[in-house]
C-alpha positions in Angstrom: -10.6 -7.4 -6.2 -13.0 -4.5 -5.9 -12.1 -0.9 -5.4 -13.2 0.6 -2.1 -13.0 4.1 -0.6 -9.5 5.2 0.4 -8.9 8.7 1.8 -6.0 10.8 3.0 -5.9 13.9 5.1 -2.6 14.9 3.4 -3.2 16.6 0.0 0.2 15.4 -1.2 -0.8 11.8 -0.9 -3.3 10.2 -3.3 -4.8 7.0 -2.0 -6.8 4.2 -3.6 -7.7 0.8 -2.1 -9.0 -2.6 -3.1 -10.4 -5.6 -1.3 -11.1 -9.2 -2.3 -12.2 -12.5 -0.8 -11.1 -13.3 2.7 -8.4 -11.0 4.0 -7.2 -9.6 0.7 -6.8 -5.9 1.2 -4.5 -3.6 -0.9 -4.1 0.1 -0.3 -1.9 2.1 -2.8 -0.4 5.5 -1.9 1.2 8.0 -4.3 3.3 10.9 -3.1 2.9 13.7 -5.6 5.1 16.1 -3.6 8.8 16.8 -3.7 9.2 15.9 0.0 9.3 12.5 1.8 5.9 11.8 3.4 5.3 9.7 6.5 1.8 8.2 6.7 -0.2 5.7 8.8 -2.3 3.3 6.9 -5.3 2.3 8.9 -7.5 -0.6 7.9 -9.2 -2.5 10.7 -9.0 -6.3 10.1 -6.5 -6.1 7.4 -3.2 -7.9 7.3 -0.3 -6.8 5.1 2.7 -9.0 4.4 4.3 -7.2 1.5 5.2 -3.7 0.5 6.1 -2.8 -3.1 7.7 0.6 -3.9 8.0 2.1 -7.4 9.8 5.4 -7.7 12.3 7.2 -10.0 15.0 5.4 -7.9 13.4 2.0 -7.4 11.7 -0.3 -9.9 9.2 -2.6 -8.2 11.2 -3.1 -5.0 9.3 -5.7 -2.9 10.0 -6.1 0.8 8.2 -7.3 3.9 5.5 -4.9 5.0 6.3 -2.9 8.2 5.0 -4.4 11.4 1.6 -3.0 12.5 1.6 -0.6 15.4 -1.9 -1.2 16.8 -4.3 -0.9 13.9 -1.9 1.1 11.7 1.1 0.5 9.5 3.6 3.4 9.3 4.9 3.9 5.8 7.5 6.4 4.4 6.6 7.4 0.8 9.5 9.1 -1.1 8.8 12.0 -3.5 7.2 10.6 -6.7 6.9 7.1 -5.2 4.0 4.7 -5.3 3.7 2.3 -2.3 1.5 -0.7 -2.3 0.7 -2.7 0.9 -0.9 -6.1 0.4 -1.4 -9.5 1.9 -1.4 -11.1 -1.5 2.0 -12.4 -2.7 3.4 -10.1 -5.3 4.7 -11.3 -8.6 2.4 -14.4 -8.7 -1.0 -15.0 -10.3 -3.5 -16.2 -7.7 -6.1 -18.8 -8.5 -8.7 -16.0 -8.3 -6.9 -14.2 -11.2 -5.9 -17.2 -13.3 
């Protein structure tokens, strides 16, 4: 995967993003504040199947990604948490990485 530009209008949310072959897109959001943050991830053409959350309360909790609302995915990021959305199955090495 290759790092691409990711931005946030919220100064409490740090964002980075990666893209790969086909429909492999992965944005990562870090909440550096002490308050829960609600954000909309917008990435036209992307499809996310998994959401992984790492925080002081959760260690690598993987769940289905939220359903898209139009061209956006609404995500809640707890204080100190890192949320990853991806279409790549988590916890497995893909042929591209092997």
